[in-house]
Rosetta silent file (secondary structure, phi, psi, omega in degrees, C-alpha in Angstrom):
SEQUENCE: XXXXXXXXXXXXXXXXXXXXXXXXXXXXXXXXXXXXXXXXXXXXXXXXXXXXXXXXXXXXXXXXXXXXXXXXXXXXXXXXXXXXXXXXXXXXXXXXXXXXXXXXXXXXXXXXXXXXXXXXXXXXXXXXXXXXXXXXXXXXXXXXXXXXXXXXXXXXXXXXXXXXXXXXXXXXXXXXXXXXXXXXXXXXXXXXXXXXXXXXXXXXXXXXXXXXXXXXXXXXXXXXXXXXXXXXXXXXXXXXXXXXXXXXXXXXXXXXXXXXXXXXXXXXXXXXXXXXXXXXXXXXXXXXXXXXXXXXXXXX
SCORE:     score description
SCORE:     0.000 S_00000001
   1 L     0.000  -39.363  175.989  164.508   65.747   77.595 S_00000001
   2 H   -59.924  -39.110  178.181  162.795   64.713   80.858 S_00000001
   3 H   -65.487  -45.788 -179.309  161.955   61.344   79.262 S_00000001
   4 H   -63.666  -39.198  179.635  165.497   60.925   77.917 S_00000001
   5 H   -64.864  -39.158  178.537  167.013   61.872   81.278 S_00000001
   6 H   -65.893  -43.165  178.822  164.892   59.260   83.044 S_00000001
   7 H   -63.950  -39.516  179.572  165.866   56.572   80.530 S_00000001
   8 H   -63.678  -39.595  179.506  169.544   57.541   80.866 S_00000001
   9 H   -67.545  -47.460 -178.726  169.350   57.202   84.645 S_00000001
  10 H   -66.643  -41.382 -175.804  167.537   53.854   84.573 S_00000001
  11 L   -89.913    4.993  179.338  169.671   52.435   81.756 S_00000001
  12 L    56.116   46.708  179.102  172.996   53.742   83.093 S_00000001
  13 L  -103.034  144.334  179.335  173.613   55.744   79.918 S_00000001
  14 L   -54.725  123.753 -178.026  175.920   58.763   79.802 S_00000001
  15 H   -65.876  -43.265  175.629  173.755   61.814   80.509 S_00000001
  16 H   -59.976  -37.455  177.627  175.767   64.195   78.245 S_00000001
  17 H   -63.298  -46.281 -179.510  175.481   61.606   75.457 S_00000001
  18 H   -63.923  -40.652  177.917  171.726   61.324   75.929 S_00000001
  19 H   -64.281  -39.060  177.231  171.355   65.114   76.026 S_00000001
  20 H   -62.904  -36.934  177.403  173.434   65.357   72.843 S_00000001
  21 H   -65.125  -42.520 -179.405  171.118   62.855   71.162 S_00000001
  22 H   -65.080  -46.647  179.095  168.055   64.895   72.169 S_00000001
  23 H   -62.128  -42.466  178.813  169.564   68.186   70.957 S_00000001
  24 H   -61.423  -43.395  178.397  170.658   66.517   67.707 S_00000001
  25 H   -63.140  -37.855  178.199  167.166   65.143   67.178 S_00000001
  26 H   -64.330  -41.701  179.588  165.668   68.572   67.801 S_00000001
  27 H   -69.049  -36.921  176.766  167.982   70.170   65.240 S_00000001
  28 H   -63.476  -44.827  178.092  167.250   67.392   62.730 S_00000001
  29 H   -62.776  -38.954  178.811  163.516   67.944   63.189 S_00000001
  30 H   -65.535  -38.070 -179.433  163.947   71.696   62.761 S_00000001
  31 H   -63.067  -35.795 -176.038  165.935   71.165   59.551 S_00000001
  32 H  -104.054    5.614 -179.632  163.129   69.127   57.959 S_00000001
  33 L   -73.929  143.844  175.934  160.153   70.937   59.491 S_00000001
  34 L  -100.110   -4.406 -176.348  157.678   72.646   57.188 S_00000001
  35 L  -127.450    5.120  179.117  156.115   74.743   59.952 S_00000001
  36 L   -74.172  156.361 -178.744  159.055   75.829   62.134 S_00000001
  37 H   -61.509  -41.698 -178.706  159.827   79.533   62.424 S_00000001
  38 H   -65.306  -37.153  178.903  163.315   79.119   60.941 S_00000001
  39 H   -66.156  -44.027 -178.598  161.921   77.213   57.926 S_00000001
  40 H   -66.185  -47.084 -177.162  159.267   79.841   57.246 S_00000001
  41 H   -65.513  -43.791 -178.778  161.596   82.837   57.668 S_00000001
  42 H   -63.292  -38.858  179.305  164.421   81.368   55.543 S_00000001
  43 H   -71.624  -44.328 -177.147  162.001   80.571   52.709 S_00000001
  44 H   -64.668  -41.514 -177.637  160.118   83.875   52.871 S_00000001
  45 H   -66.382  -21.450  179.779  163.263   86.033   52.917 S_00000001
  46 H  -103.083   -2.102  176.662  164.445   84.330   49.710 S_00000001
  47 L    70.855   34.457  178.176  161.055   84.338   47.988 S_00000001
  48 L  -123.351  166.655  177.301  160.752   80.568   47.583 S_00000001
  49 L   -77.547  154.530  177.692  158.253   77.986   48.737 S_00000001
  50 H   -64.435  -31.578  178.793  158.949   76.041   51.912 S_00000001
  51 H   -66.002  -38.274  177.616  158.689   72.839   49.859 S_00000001
  52 H   -63.397  -43.617  177.346  161.522   73.970   47.562 S_00000001
  53 H   -65.647  -38.666 -179.783  163.702   74.670   50.581 S_00000001
  54 H   -60.246  -44.420 -178.928  162.624   71.380   52.166 S_00000001
  55 H   -64.188  -39.057  177.839  163.738   69.366   49.130 S_00000001
  56 H   -69.857  -41.139  177.063  167.151   71.044   49.126 S_00000001
  57 H   -57.548  -41.996 -176.938  167.492   70.596   52.886 S_00000001
  58 H   -57.386  -39.998 -177.717  166.763   66.883   52.528 S_00000001
  59 H   -62.528  -32.599  179.632  169.739   66.365   50.238 S_00000001
  60 H   -90.689  -34.461 -172.783  172.089   67.731   52.918 S_00000001
  61 H   -78.263  -42.324 -176.052  170.282   66.553   56.040 S_00000001
  62 H   -58.789  -47.956  177.058  169.590   62.888   55.220 S_00000001
  63 H   -58.803  -37.638 -178.515  173.290   61.908   54.742 S_00000001
  64 H   -65.654  -43.224 -177.807  174.126   63.698   58.005 S_00000001
  65 H   -72.015  -33.295  177.612  171.452   61.918   60.055 S_00000001
  66 H   -66.033  -42.534  177.410  172.357   58.508   58.557 S_00000001
  67 H   -63.496  -40.726  178.927  176.016   59.003   59.494 S_00000001
  68 H   -62.247  -42.574  179.118  174.939   60.095   62.994 S_00000001
  69 H   -61.760  -41.733  178.459  172.802   56.969   63.410 S_00000001
  70 H   -63.095  -42.691  179.066  175.745   54.791   62.398 S_00000001
  71 H   -63.502  -42.656  179.806  177.998   56.563   64.901 S_00000001
  72 H   -65.845  -32.280  179.936  175.444   56.169   67.694 S_00000001
  73 H   -67.936  -19.616 -179.157  175.091   52.466   66.873 S_00000001
  74 L   -89.194   -7.253 -176.501  178.809   51.988   67.624 S_00000001
  75 L   -82.179  133.409  175.478  178.561   53.492   71.121 S_00000001
  76 L   -88.023  122.433 -179.282  178.560   51.108   74.062 S_00000001
  77 L  -115.941  177.609 -178.809  175.947   52.121   76.637 S_00000001
  78 L   -63.311  163.445 -177.418  174.812   50.760   79.986 S_00000001
  79 L  -106.361   14.287 -178.192  173.004   47.456   80.280 S_00000001
  80 L   -65.863  146.333  179.842  170.326   48.583   82.697 S_00000001
  81 L   -87.498  122.220 -178.511  166.745   47.462   82.021 S_00000001
  82 L   -77.503   -9.883  175.557  164.426   50.429   81.416 S_00000001
  83 L    76.678 -165.690 -178.955  161.480   48.229   82.353 S_00000001
  84 L   -84.743  114.192 -177.490  157.898   48.525   81.111 S_00000001
  85 L   -89.188    3.917  177.318  157.336   52.025   79.775 S_00000001
  86 L    93.593  171.118  179.992  153.605   51.443   79.326 S_00000001
  87 L   -92.977  157.523 -179.250  151.337   51.126   76.291 S_00000001
  88 L   -90.004  129.454  173.767  150.816   53.757   73.641 S_00000001
  89 L   -95.273   98.889 -173.350  147.450   55.495   73.468 S_00000001
  90 H   -65.693  -26.340  178.900  147.233   56.194   69.740 S_00000001
  91 H   -65.618  -40.859 -179.264  144.191   58.441   70.133 S_00000001
  92 H   -71.804  -18.818  177.328  146.152   60.855   72.322 S_00000001
  93 H   -84.490  -12.526 -175.760  148.952   60.912   69.734 S_00000001
  94 H   -52.069  -42.421  178.894  146.444   61.939   67.034 S_00000001
  95 H   -58.438  -37.743  178.175  147.057   65.743   67.400 S_00000001
  96 H   -66.774  -41.668  179.553  150.760   65.224   66.659 S_00000001
  97 H   -63.603  -39.774  178.907  149.938   63.049   63.649 S_00000001
  98 H   -61.656  -47.270 -178.336  147.508   65.689   62.375 S_00000001
  99 H   -63.407  -46.930 -178.783  150.102   68.481   62.626 S_00000001
 100 H   -65.973  -44.707 -177.979  152.880   66.449   60.981 S_00000001
 101 H   -64.541  -47.984 -178.279  150.615   65.019   58.272 S_00000001
 102 H   -67.881  -30.285  179.302  148.937   68.287   57.301 S_00000001
 103 H   -64.226  -31.283  178.618  152.253   70.167   57.261 S_00000001
 104 L   -80.104   -6.355  177.747  153.431   67.866   54.465 S_00000001
 105 L   -94.914    8.274  176.716  150.273   68.688   52.505 S_00000001
 106 L    60.995   35.581  176.100  151.434   72.315   52.150 S_00000001
 107 L   -87.823  148.578 -178.438  148.451   73.647   54.109 S_00000001
 108 L   -50.345  135.185 -173.303  148.716   77.079   55.732 S_00000001
 109 H   -60.871  -34.938  179.919  150.634   76.824   59.010 S_00000001
 110 H   -66.761  -37.632  177.874  147.947   78.648   61.020 S_00000001
 111 H   -66.685  -42.478 -179.087  145.297   76.174   59.861 S_00000001
 112 H   -61.016  -50.081 -177.165  147.586   73.230   60.695 S_00000001
 113 H   -68.242  -36.181  178.416  148.389   74.447   64.206 S_00000001
 114 H   -63.736  -43.749  178.391  144.772   75.439   64.919 S_00000001
 115 H   -64.531  -35.855  177.436  143.546   71.954   63.969 S_00000001
 116 H   -64.829  -42.819  179.650  146.262   70.459   66.178 S_00000001
 117 H   -66.541  -46.412 -178.723  145.181   72.566   69.157 S_00000001
 118 H   -61.483  -45.113 -179.819  141.455   71.890   68.649 S_00000001
 119 H   -63.998  -37.778  178.678  141.987   68.134   68.304 S_00000001
 120 H   -65.368  -41.473  179.307  144.169   68.089   71.444 S_00000001
 121 H   -64.399  -46.255 -178.271  141.530   69.986   73.446 S_00000001
 122 H   -62.516  -47.943 -178.877  138.705   67.724   72.285 S_00000001
 123 H   -63.914  -42.726  179.474  140.636   64.494   72.978 S_00000001
 124 H   -61.829  -39.715  179.476  141.837   65.762   76.366 S_00000001
 125 H   -71.419  -37.271  178.577  138.318   66.676   77.427 S_00000001
 126 H   -62.958  -41.012 -179.068  136.892   63.345   76.231 S_00000001
 127 L   -83.336   -3.200  177.585  139.470   61.433   78.275 S_00000001
 128 L    74.782   20.883  179.198  138.920   63.704   81.264 S_00000001
 129 L   -73.429  -28.193  176.996  142.531   64.920   81.396 S_00000001
 130 L  -163.352  164.033  176.747  141.367   68.527   81.743 S_00000001
 131 L   -95.370 -179.320 -177.573  138.299   70.718   81.387 S_00000001
 132 H   -63.435  -42.266 -179.625  137.573   73.492   78.908 S_00000001
 133 H   -64.583  -43.258  178.541  138.852   76.245   81.227 S_00000001
 134 H   -63.456  -34.951  177.420  142.081   74.330   81.926 S_00000001
 135 H   -65.128  -43.151  177.480  142.552   73.881   78.160 S_00000001
 136 H   -62.839  -37.611  178.837  142.196   77.635   77.606 S_00000001
 137 H   -64.458  -39.956  178.451  144.721   78.225   80.399 S_00000001
 138 H   -65.216  -41.771  178.027  147.203   75.895   78.694 S_00000001
 139 H   -62.891  -41.085  178.879  146.701   77.694   75.364 S_00000001
 140 H   -61.242  -44.063  178.381  147.208   81.021   77.123 S_00000001
 141 H   -63.842  -37.089  177.872  150.493   79.835   78.664 S_00000001
 142 H   -63.664  -41.007  177.905  151.637   78.623   75.263 S_00000001
 143 H   -65.525  -41.052  179.527  150.979   82.033   73.731 S_00000001
 144 H   -63.288  -36.805 -178.744  152.801   83.776   76.584 S_00000001
 145 H   -66.107  -22.426  178.450  155.825   81.510   76.111 S_00000001
 146 L   -95.410   -0.897 -178.058  156.078   82.768   72.501 S_00000001
 147 H   -62.152  -39.008 -177.506  155.686   86.396   73.514 S_00000001
 148 H   -65.174  -43.940 -179.153  159.413   86.986   73.891 S_00000001
 149 H   -68.316  -33.204  177.460  160.317   85.709   70.417 S_00000001
 150 H   -66.153  -42.969  179.616  157.450   87.720   68.888 S_00000001
 151 H   -65.350  -43.854  178.464  158.676   90.896   70.626 S_00000001
 152 H   -61.806  -40.187 -179.485  162.287   90.207   69.626 S_00000001
 153 H   -62.156  -40.427  178.018  161.193   89.612   66.016 S_00000001
 154 H   -63.261  -43.693 -179.820  159.485   93.013   65.902 S_00000001
 155 H   -65.732  -45.381 -178.648  162.591   94.736   67.286 S_00000001
 156 H   -63.520  -40.260  177.784  164.962   92.855   64.967 S_00000001
 157 H   -60.361  -42.444  177.778  162.773   93.649   61.958 S_00000001
 158 H   -66.318  -41.869  178.443  162.908   97.345   62.834 S_00000001
 159 H   -63.824  -39.931  178.851  166.661   97.275   63.434 S_00000001
 160 H   -62.662  -40.001  177.789  167.223   95.505   60.101 S_00000001
 161 H   -65.447  -40.287  177.457  165.220   98.220   58.328 S_00000001
 162 H   -64.599  -41.698  178.486  167.258  100.924   60.108 S_00000001
 163 H   -60.840  -40.311  178.243  170.508   99.170   59.181 S_00000001
 164 H   -65.616  -44.710 -177.869  169.418   99.094   55.542 S_00000001
 165 H   -65.690  -37.376 -177.431  168.394  102.772   55.565 S_00000001
 166 H   -87.344   -1.486  176.966  171.633  103.901   57.250 S_00000001
 167 L    91.211    4.179 -178.593  173.845  101.829   54.948 S_00000001
 168 H   -66.651  -37.866  179.531  174.873   99.248   57.539 S_00000001
 169 H   -63.961  -42.602  179.675  173.641   96.298   55.468 S_00000001
 170 H   -65.588  -37.671  177.801  175.642   97.458   52.468 S_00000001
 171 H   -63.452  -45.759  179.564  178.753   97.904   54.638 S_00000001
 172 H   -63.982  -39.184  178.489  178.395   94.402   56.040 S_00000001
 173 H   -62.354  -42.367  179.099  177.778   93.058   52.553 S_00000001
 174 H   -64.576  -41.285 -178.876  180.957   94.724   51.270 S_00000001
 175 H   -65.935  -43.050 -176.895  183.042   93.339   54.156 S_00000001
 176 H   -69.261  -37.940 -175.826  181.771   89.774   53.758 S_00000001
 177 L   -91.212    5.861 -176.727  182.163   89.709   49.970 S_00000001
 178 L   -58.404  -40.681 -177.973  185.547   91.435   49.956 S_00000001
 179 L  -110.451   11.663  178.956  187.414   88.174   49.448 S_00000001
 180 L   -83.103  132.351 -179.877  184.581   86.174   47.893 S_00000001
 181 L  -125.662  115.160  176.413  185.216   85.001   44.359 S_00000001
 182 H    73.623 -170.515 -176.411  182.443   83.541   42.230 S_00000001
 183 H   -63.215  -39.079  179.731  179.545   81.357   43.244 S_00000001
 184 H   -61.178  -46.204  178.406  181.635   79.243   45.637 S_00000001
 185 H   -63.407  -36.213  178.482  182.770   82.314   47.548 S_00000001
 186 H   -65.042  -41.618  179.452  179.209   83.597   47.667 S_00000001
 187 H   -64.360  -43.259  179.823  177.897   80.351   49.184 S_00000001
 188 H   -70.101  -30.709  177.038  180.583   80.315   51.869 S_00000001
 189 H   -64.223  -41.440  178.118  179.968   84.010   52.589 S_00000001
 190 H   -65.363  -43.511 -179.942  176.284   83.259   53.312 S_00000001
 191 H   -63.101  -43.011  179.376  177.207   80.280   55.502 S_00000001
 192 H   -65.312  -39.969 -179.300  179.753   82.329   57.466 S_00000001
 193 H   -61.399  -48.484 -176.638  177.291   85.190   57.887 S_00000001
 194 H   -68.748  -35.664  176.550  174.506   83.055   59.349 S_00000001
 195 H   -64.635  -43.359  179.704  176.917   81.221   61.666 S_00000001
 196 H   -61.756  -46.041 -178.831  178.328   84.514   62.921 S_00000001
 197 H   -67.935  -33.650  178.935  174.893   85.982   63.571 S_00000001
 198 H   -68.143  -38.664  177.158  173.729   82.798   65.302 S_00000001
 199 H   -64.276  -35.789 -177.928  176.718   82.906   67.646 S_00000001
 200 H   -77.280  -46.347 -173.724  175.919   86.556   68.431 S_00000001
 201 H   -90.286  -18.249 -176.805  172.126   86.342   68.787 S_00000001
 202 L    56.001   26.123  179.197  171.926   82.695   70.072 S_00000001
 203 L  -143.964  117.683 -174.912  168.645   82.359   68.142 S_00000001
 204 H   -67.653  -34.762  179.504  168.478   80.740   64.710 S_00000001
 205 H   -68.010  -45.286  179.370  165.203   82.414   63.703 S_00000001
 206 H   -63.748  -41.874 -179.881  166.391   85.890   64.636 S_00000001
 207 H   -64.294  -35.699  177.612  169.744   85.364   62.908 S_00000001
 208 H   -68.008  -37.938  178.376  167.940   84.269   59.719 S_00000001
 209 H   -59.747  -40.058 -178.979  165.739   87.384   59.875 S_00000001
 210 H   -75.856  -43.056 -175.347  168.843   89.581   59.927 S_00000001
 211 H   -77.031  -23.399 -174.825  170.878   87.575   57.412 S_00000001
 212 H   -51.218  -55.028 -179.311  167.983   86.973   54.994 S_00000001
 213 H   -61.838  -37.670  178.584  168.091   90.289   53.065 S_00000001
 214 H   -66.709  -44.027  179.016  171.903   90.177   52.845 S_00000001
 215 H   -62.574  -34.867  178.083  171.847   86.564   51.654 S_00000001
 216 H   -61.870  -43.909  178.038  169.242   87.539   49.054 S_00000001
 217 H   -65.616  -40.610  179.024  171.612   90.183   47.645 S_00000001
 218 H   -64.132  -39.654  179.306  174.522   87.728   47.674 S_00000001
 219 H   -63.075  -39.993  177.802  172.420   85.146   45.826 S_00000001
 220 H   -67.843  -40.523 -177.288  171.618   87.697   43.103 S_00000001
 221 H   -66.092  -42.283 -174.292  175.229   88.824   42.870 S_00000001
 222 L  -106.192   13.626  174.771  176.729   85.326   42.582 S_00000001
 223 L    54.536   51.398  177.739  173.802   83.660   40.761 S_00000001
 224 L  -100.665  136.058  177.821  172.995   81.202   43.550 S_00000001
 225 L   -54.985  134.645 -177.883  169.638   79.428   43.543 S_00000001
 226 H   -67.455  -32.146  176.738  167.326   81.066   46.067 S_00000001
 227 H   -68.582  -33.673  175.881  166.112   77.695   47.370 S_00000001
 228 H   -68.066  -41.260  178.256  169.767   76.757   47.946 S_00000001
 229 H   -61.444  -43.129  177.979  170.339   80.068   49.726 S_00000001
 230 H   -61.850  -38.947  178.665  167.332   79.438   51.982 S_00000001
 231 H   -67.210  -39.660  177.823  168.710   75.979   52.815 S_00000001
 232 H   -60.571  -44.654  178.778  172.136   77.391   53.648 S_00000001
 233 H   -60.320  -47.236 -176.350  170.517   79.855   56.052 S_00000001
 234 H   -68.322  -48.105 -174.940  168.391   77.172   57.708 S_00000001
 235 H   -66.906  -49.868 -175.781  171.014   74.415   57.887 S_00000001
 236 H   -72.364  -25.916  174.078  173.976   76.459   59.112 S_00000001
 237 H   -68.434  -36.203  177.604  171.862   78.312   61.677 S_00000001
 238 H   -70.513  -35.052  176.622  170.888   74.905   63.110 S_00000001
 239 H   -59.821  -48.890  179.456  174.544   73.821   63.096 S_00000001
 240 H   -65.895  -42.345 -176.721  175.491   76.840   65.180 S_00000001
 241 H   -64.701  -30.300 -179.091  172.451   76.619   67.447 S_00000001
 242 L   -85.812   -1.036 -176.307  173.207   73.009   68.312 S_00000001
 243 L  -121.342  -14.829 -179.714  176.834   73.695   69.246 S_00000001
 244 L   -85.316  120.740 -174.744  176.849   76.943   71.241 S_00000001
 245 L   -68.752  -12.536  179.401  176.695   76.077   74.973 S_00000001
 246 L  -103.224   11.986  175.904  174.968   79.356   75.831 S_00000001
 247 L   -82.374  160.718 -176.130  172.112   78.812   73.360 S_00000001
 248 H   -59.098  -39.640 -176.627  168.587   78.075   74.491 S_00000001
 249 H   -64.292  -50.379 -178.153  168.565   74.446   73.333 S_00000001
 250 H   -70.100  -36.196  178.978  171.694   73.326   75.170 S_00000001
 251 H   -65.745  -40.558  179.231  170.920   75.383   78.274 S_00000001
 252 H   -67.025  -45.054  179.185  167.432   73.887   78.521 S_00000001
 253 H   -61.872  -42.137 -179.664  168.701   70.337   77.980 S_00000001
 254 H   -66.337  -38.626  179.743  171.475   70.869   80.537 S_00000001
 255 H   -64.682  -41.650  179.745  169.069   72.330   83.084 S_00000001
 256 H   -70.144  -40.138 -178.274  166.692   69.373   82.854 S_00000001
 257 H   -82.366   -9.702 -179.233  169.519   66.816   82.907 S_00000001
 258 L    58.809   48.645  175.873  171.337   68.756   85.667 S_00000001
 259 L  -134.159  175.516  178.249  174.655   68.739   83.831 S_00000001
 260 L   -78.329  138.474  177.903  176.902   71.370   82.260 S_00000001
 261 H   -63.481  -33.231  179.470  175.845   72.684   78.848 S_00000001
 262 H   -63.243  -33.855 -178.447  179.486   72.572   77.758 S_00000001
 263 H   -67.875  -19.155 -179.311  179.569   68.807   78.420 S_00000001
 264 H   -80.562  -31.291 -173.382  176.812   68.304   75.813 S_00000001
 265 H   -51.358  -48.035 -179.332  178.664   70.010   72.941 S_00000001
 266 L   -63.376  -17.242 -178.282  181.035   67.068   72.132 S_00000001
 267 L  -102.749    3.646  175.492  177.985   64.777   71.891 S_00000001
 268 L   -82.124   63.229 -169.245  175.940   66.993   69.576 S_00000001
 269 H   -64.479  -39.085 -178.651  177.099   64.705   66.788 S_00000001
 270 H   -59.194  -44.349 -179.055  174.383   65.426   64.274 S_00000001
 271 H   -64.330  -38.399  178.090  175.195   69.152   64.240 S_00000001
 272 H   -65.799  -48.100 -179.964  178.907   68.426   63.838 S_00000001
 273 H   -64.343  -41.617  179.140  178.316   65.928   61.025 S_00000001
 274 H   -60.233  -40.524  177.751  175.764   68.225   59.372 S_00000001
 275 H   -60.947  -43.306  179.727  178.311   71.041   59.350 S_00000001
 276 H   -66.772  -46.673 -179.688  180.895   68.821   57.636 S_00000001
 277 H   -62.562  -41.186 -178.874  178.401   67.389   55.126 S_00000001
 278 H   -65.907  -38.500  177.013  177.038   70.859   54.319 S_00000001
 279 H   -62.782  -40.569  177.979  180.527   72.246   53.687 S_00000001
 280 H   -61.385  -41.516  178.187  181.152   69.367   51.279 S_00000001
 281 H   -65.040  -36.328  177.768  177.935   70.244   49.437 S_00000001
 282 H   -63.018  -31.207 -178.915  179.014   73.886   49.233 S_00000001
 283 H   -77.683  -15.499 -179.534  182.216   72.740   47.532 S_00000001
 284 L   -86.852  175.708  178.038  180.276   70.810   44.871 S_00000001
 285 L   -91.041   10.850 -178.463  178.514   72.170   41.796 S_00000001
 286 L   -58.756  128.757  178.378  175.151   71.143   43.210 S_00000001
 287 L  -147.614  108.017 -177.157  172.524   73.779   42.424 S_00000001
 288 L   -72.337  167.630  177.651  168.804   73.055   42.927 S_00000001
 289 L   -66.362  137.305  179.065  165.970   74.433   40.854 S_00000001
 290 L   -77.093  130.823 -175.046  164.997   77.989   41.799 S_00000001
 291 L  -104.554   20.263 -175.195  161.485   78.106   43.253 S_00000001
 292 H   -66.296  -37.380 -178.480  160.764   81.852   43.115 S_00000001
 293 H   -64.619  -40.933  179.999  158.153   81.626   40.357 S_00000001
 294 H   -64.818  -37.261  179.902  156.174   79.018   42.222 S_00000001
 295 H   -66.350  -42.906 -178.910  156.228   81.147   45.376 S_00000001
 296 H   -62.391  -41.065 -178.958  155.030   84.240   43.512 S_00000001
 297 H   -64.570  -43.593 -178.644  152.150   82.330   41.934 S_00000001
 298 H   -69.075  -33.967 -179.667  150.993   80.876   45.264 S_00000001
 299 H   -67.720  -39.848  178.921  151.313   84.262   46.980 S_00000001
 300 L   -66.252    0.000    0.000  149.152   85.938   44.369 S_00000001
């Protein structure tokens, strides 16, 4: 966002539009990520491999991003010259390439991220950007920044278990499925549930953690593919997260760009288009292959 804000200022481009593009890109990346928290949680709660969920996500996400690109290509922006942005140092980009490349090889996420961190530290020290102690300090700050989500995840996991034990999950399940009829109703019930929880919790990973067990029961009840269920959880949580002005993504983008978070919402085009495209897919008879057996084999 700092880079995008600078380009918007130099190129006389609408700042809310640029912020909307950044948020949309972040949500698109999250939808197709193999190592994001939302991808891992949605797949694990449904007992499928991340690759099975990824393949189903692709079918819904790719049309949405292509439509978004076409829409952005029709927008008239400023004519300012952004100037020389400098040359690319491909060696310093290597840690990102390692993380992205290895994630598509279905390697354990901890191994992927560890190799990314080690390669970044080594390259940074070789180029003299920082010393070993400074690298450890950066790693420490990164861990601290994830402390809140780790703590919240522990609390949410405990609350979900209490809700199940006290009958709250079953009550919520009964209310949501009261007017659901057949597989179509079950799919829309899951989509509505995850959107509702995302609006309440303002965190797509946390909302998936809560909705996961309920969605699993709905999938069994209405014979919905578990990989499809995982995709519904992941996709619709990203739709909500990219459109609520009080969510972390929009608030952070607005803070850096020094604009109102509400002003970004109309320009979060990818999330809007993704929501429409995903609803259309829910209305179709599309049903991907269930990946539970493959997950069980790999887990064993």
